[in-house]
N, C-alpha and C positions, 0 to 999 in steps of 0.2 A: 566783469563785463570785458576787461582789457584781455583776459585768457581766451575767451571765445574769439576774439577778434584775431588775436595773433595765431590761434590754432586754424582758423579761417583762412587766413594769409599763408600760411604754410601749406595747408592744403592746395590751395590754388596755385600756389607757386610750384608744388610737386606734379600738380595737371599740366600746367604750361611747359615745364621741363619735359615732361613724358611725350606730349603732344609734339613738340618740337624736336625731340629725336625720333620720334616716329613717321613725321611727314616732312621734314627737313628740306627733302629733295623734292618736294611736290611744288608746281608752278603756282598754287593758292597759299602757300605757306603763310605770308604775310597778313593774308585776310583772316585766316584761322588765329594767329597770334593776337591780331587787332579785336577779334569777336572775343577770345578768351579774356584779355585785358578788360574791355568794357564790360562782360559779364562779371568779372570780378569786382570793378568798381561799383556796380550797381548792387551786387549783393552784398558787399561790403557795408554800403551806406544803407541798405534796407536793415541789416543786422544791427548796425548802430543805432539808429532811429528807433528799432522794436526793444531794443536793450535799455536804452536811454528813457523811453516812456515807461517801460515795466518797473523802474526804478521808484 
């Protein structure tokens, strides 16, 4: 379970870094990064709950 959560966090970190490098000069940059952070938090929580119930 921990491996899946760590892999998930690394993928999201890569997506956030890629998005920040691509749209860093856009006026809505902070909103995009905030949405990605909230998306990661929700998806990580759902994954944790799913894998916890599966055990």
